[in-house]
N, C-alpha and C positions, 0 to 999 in steps of 0.2 A: 578371259577364256569362256567360251560358250559352254553351257551345261545342259544336260538332259536329265529327265527324271527316271530313276531306276524303278524296277517293277515293285519293290516293296515300299516305295514312297520316298526313299532317300535320294540324295542328289549326287551325281558323279560327273566329272568333266567328260565331255564328248571327245576332246582332243587332249591327249596326255602330253605334258611337257617332257622334253628329252633329258630326263634324269637317269643316270646310270644306276641300275639296281645293284644291291649289295650282295645278292646271292641268287642261286638258281631258283630257290623257292619264291623269292621276291618277283623274279621274272614271270614265273608261272602264275602267281597271284595277280600281278598286274594285267597279264594277258586275259585272265578269266574275267576281271572287272570290265575291261574294254569290250570283250565279246558280249557280255550280258547287257551292257549299255547299248551297244549297237543293235543287238537283237530286239530290245524293248523299243528303241526308236524306230527301227524298221517295221516292227509289228504295228506300231501306232500309225505309221505312214501307209502301210498296207490297208488297214481299216479305213483310213481316210480316202484312199483311192477307191476301195470297194464301195463304200457308202455313198460318196459324192457322185458316183457314176450309176447309181441304182435309180431306175425310173420311179417316179412318185408324183402324186397330185393330191390336192385337198379332197378328202373323202375316198381316195384310192391309194393309201399308203401301204398296201399289203406286202409289197416286195421288200420294203424297208423293215416291216414287222417280221418278215421271214428271216431277214438277216439278224435281227435282235433275238429271235427265238433260237437261232443257231448259236449266237454268242452266249446266251443264257444257259444252254444245255449242260455244259460241264460245271456250271456254277449253281445250278438250280437247287441242289440239296441244302445250300446255306442261305437261301433267299426265300422271302415271301413275295410272290409275284401275283399281281392283280391286273385285270384288264376290264375296263368298264364297257358299257353298251355302245359307247362312241368309238372305242378302239384305243383309248389312252392307256398307257402302261404305268403302273406304280410298282417300283421294285425296291424292297427294303430287306435289310439283314434280319435273320431270325434271332440273332443274339442282341438286338437293340434293346435299350432301356425303354420301357413303356412310360416312364415318368419324365424323360428328357424330351425337349422339343426336337421334332424332326427337322433336318436340313435337307432340302430336296434340290438336286441339280436338275434343271429342266431344259429340254430342247424339243423342237417340233419336227415332225417327220415328213412334212410336205414341202413342195417347191412349186412356183408358178408353172402350170402345165395345162394341156388341153384334155377334155373328156368328150368322147364320141357321143353325139346325140342321134344322128342319122347316119348309119353306115352306108357304104356303097350299095347301089341297087344290084341285084343279081340278074335283072332283066332290063330290056330297053336298049337305047343307043349306047355305043361304046363310051361316050363322054360321061353319061350318067353313071355308068358302072365304075368310073374312076373317081367320082366326086363323093365327098362326105362332109357332113356338117358337125361342127364341134363348138363347145363353149370353152372359154379360157378362164380358168380359176386362178386369179392372182393379179398382180399389178405390173403391167408393162404398158408403156406409152404407145399410142395409136400408130405412129410412123414406123414402128418396128415390125408390123405384121405382114402386109401385102407384099408378096414376093419372097418372103422368108421361107427357108427350107426347114421341114420338120420330119420326124419319123413317127409313124403310128405303130404302136406295140400291142399285139393282141394277147389274149389270155395265155397262150402257149409260149410267148416271148418272141414270136416271129416279128420282124420289123419291115415296115413298108414306107420307103421314102416318098415324100409328097411336097407340094408347094402351095402356100396359101394364096388364093386368087381373089377372095373378097373378105372384107371386114365390116361387120355391123357393130359399131362401137356404142350404139344407143340401146342395145338389148339389155334387159334387166333379168336377173341380177348380175349376169356376166356377159362380157363381150362374146360375140358369136362370129365364127369364121367358116368359110367353105374352102376346103383344100382339095387339090387334084393329085391323085396318086400317080407316080411315074409310070406304073404299069397296071393294067387291068388285073384284079385279083383272080386267081384260078379257083378260088373257093370263097365261101362267105364267112371266113374266119374272123374278120373284123366285126365286132358287135357293139351294141350300145353299152357304154360304161368302160370300154377300153380307153387307154390314155395315149396321148401323143406329146412329144416334147421337141424342142429345137434340135435340129440335126447339126451336131458339132463334132470336131475332131476328137479322137480318143484322148482320155485324160492323161496328163503327163506332169512330171515335176521338172521344172526348167529354171534357169536364171533369167530374170526379166528386169528391164529398166522401169522403175516406178517413181511416182511422186513428181513434184514440181522441180524445175531446174534450180540449182543453187546459184548464188551470185556469179560464180565463175563459169556457169553454163553446164556444169557437170550434173548428172543425175545418179540416184542411188540404184545399184543393182542388188536384187533380192531373189533368193531362191523361193519359188512359188509353186503351188499346184494350180494348173489350169484344168478345169473340169466342168461337168454339167451343172452341178447344184451344190455349191458350198453352203448356201443358205437353204436349210439349216443343218444339212447332213454332216458338214465338217464339225459342227457343235455336237451332234450325236456321237461321232467318233471320239471327240475329246472327252465327252462325258463317260463313255465306256472305258476309255484308257485310264482316266483318273479313278473311276470307281473300282477298276480292277486292282489298282494299287491300294486303295483305301480299304478294301476287304481284308487286307492283312494287318490293318491297324485297329486294335481294340478300342482305342480312344475315339475312333470315327464310326462306331457302331450305329449311330443315329443318322448317318448320311445315307440318303437314298437317291433314286432316280425317278423322274417323272417325264415320260415322253408323251407329247400331245399331238393331236391331229388337227388338220384344217386351220392352221394359223393364218395361211395366206389369204383367206377369205373373211378375216375378221376375228381372229383369236377364238374360233368356235369351240375347239377342243378344250382349251384352257377355261373358257367360260363354263362349259359343261361340267368340267371337273370341279370348279368352284361352286357352282349352283347345286350340284347333286351330293356335295359333301364327300366326294371320292377321296379327297386328301384331308388329313387331320387339320382341324381348325387352327392349331397353334404352329403349323408348319412355317418355316422361313424358306423362301424360294430364291435360288440363284438361277435366273433365267439366262440361257445362253443364246447368242445371236451372231449373225454375220451381218454387219451394218455398213452401209455405203461409206467408203473412204473419201474424205476431202483432203487433197494433198497438202494444203497449207495448215491443216488443223489436226487431222487424224491419219497420218501416213501409214501405208502398208510397210511392215518390216520394223516399225519402231516399238513393237511390243503389243501384246493383247491389251484390251481396254476394259477398265471399270467404267461402265456406262451409267452416268448419274441421272439420265432421263432420256426421253425421246421427243418426237414432235407433239405428243399429247400431254405429257406430264413429267414431273420429276419423281424419282423412285424413293422408296422408304429410306429416310435419312439415317436412322440408327444403324440399320443393316449396312447401308452403303458406307457410312463412316467407319464402322468396325472393320470392314474389308479394306478400306483405304489405309487404316492404321496398320493392319497386318501386312499389307503389301509394302508399305513404306519401311517397316521394320525388317522385312525379309530382304529388301533390296540392299540395306546396309550390311547385311551379313553375307549375302551371296553375290559375289562379283559377277557381272554379266547379266543379271536379271533385269529385264526391261518391262515396263508397263506404262500405260497411259490412263489418264482420267479425263473423260470427255462426255459431252452431252449427247452427241450423235442424233441430231434432229432430222436426219434424212428419212426416217420411217418410224413405225410403231413397234412396240415390243410387248410380249406377254406379261412382263412385269407390271405394266399399266393395268392390264385386265385383272390380274390377281389382286393388285392393290385396291381396285374398285370394289372388290368383294371382301375387303377387310384383311387380306393377307399381307404380311410383311414380305416385300419382294424387291429385288434389284437385278442388275444385269451385268454379265461379263460378255464381251464380244470380240470378234475378229474384224479388223478393218478389211473391207471387201472391195475388190475391183470388179468392174462391169456388173454392178448391182442388178439383180434379176436378169442377167445376161444382156443388158443394154450397154453397148459401148458408147463412150463419149456423150453421156446424157445431155450435158449443158450445151455442147456443140450442136447436137441435133435440135434441141429446143430453140436454140438461137438461129437456126437455119444455116449454120456454117459447115455442117457435116451431114453426110447421108446416114440414115439409120441402119445399123448393122448389128445383128445378133452375134455374140461371141461368148466364149467360155468365161465363167466367173473365175476369180483367182484370189487366193489368200497366201500370206507368207508361211512357209513351212516352220520357220523359227517362231513366228507368232503362235502357230498351232501348238508346238511343243510348249511354248510359254503359257498358253491357256491351260494345258494339263497341269503344269506346275502351279499356276494360280489357284486352280480348283483344289489341289491338295493342300496348299498353304492356307487358303481361305477357309475351307471346311474344317480342317483340323484345328485351326486357330479359333474359329467360332465355337467348336465343341469344347476347347480348353477354357474359353471365357465362360461358357455356360457352367462347366463343372466347377470352376472356381467360385462363381456366385452361389451355386447350389451348396457347396461345402460350407461357405460362410453364412448361408441363409440370408444373403443380402440381395436386394433388387439390382438389376443391371443398371449401370449408369453410363452416360455418354463418354466415349473415349476421349472427348475433347474437354470434359469437365475439369480435370486437373489443370489443364492449360489456362482455362478461363479463371479458375481460382487463383492461380499464380499471378495472372495479369491484374486481377482485382487487388490482391495483397500489395503488389508492387506500386500501383498507381492510384488507388482509391483516394489518396490524400488530396487529389486535385478537386474532388467534389466540393462544391460550395465555395470555390475560389481559392 
């Protein structure tokens, strides 16, 4: 039976079995539970749709910040909210213990996108009044640019469709393109610093065939969201949904949120937060990502992923092992809970950046289709497929599972910390008892 996470952090089945109630009051109570579960799940999916369709770019995350400000408004009285000079958010509960280690759920607010450098000329030939020059902040392979459709979004939110006509991939620090607007602007509303993104269909939740074919030729059908920017705005939505539930849990008072900027151009917001001591030095960071799925290794729909490393490093082993222990135990108790443990070497993660500055950090992620909006990356690189920009997509069940993982993981870590503090004993590896048992059982072989 599939399960969703209820608003107070408890778990309820999303599809009830057909058991005959014993009384009218039982019918009423059962109906109330179902409606609350559905309401919570639909709210989570609404946040997912809203955030992943919000325009954003490295250094221009203000529209996502505005969404977070709106989300914070009814919760503000219970929270300490800080924003540094880079735009990073640090959100913590006022009732937290100042002596306990903070646990920070981290996600970044940007996605690969264009930033206007030279807007269309308001004078001169008609062609020059339709052309604009932009830089691309993020990682997308060269074949995907020329001929691709984009939309330029000015400060007021007006949108101007255009087509990329040239690419200068050698420009530093970012690739540079010239795009031609479909129509000559009637005003000079497009300005330096406005952003543009790929022109894509409206976000939707659909059933999609994913993964590699099974031996019998069949493929898995999964309910997914197809949208502009799962990376990393689906993680922002999951973080907000989990934190909303955790606010009702006194034992999770030291769980907070850290939202960073400019990840897509080299973890810049995360590095800034680490270098300027914006976050407490003893913080443990659970960095959230949407990471490229490899069908035979990290399939979409097989559960959210505890990511043990990226293409640059492996993450903090103690924190990663503790979460693995908690998820393994939870799976034994909660039928239907799925999760994966993978390296995910297709890209980098902020956990590597935080670890480089001495923080204990690891990652939870969603398996991502059409990474950075690139369809069939391997086919394009191999010359077998034309480059095509498409919606990113993740599994809806994986998204709900990530919310559940965050609740299980953060409350479990808080309980481990509290137990060690009560006994006044240092933390030990979750695997130490197993190692000791193996040693007692077989150490007699030493020396022959």
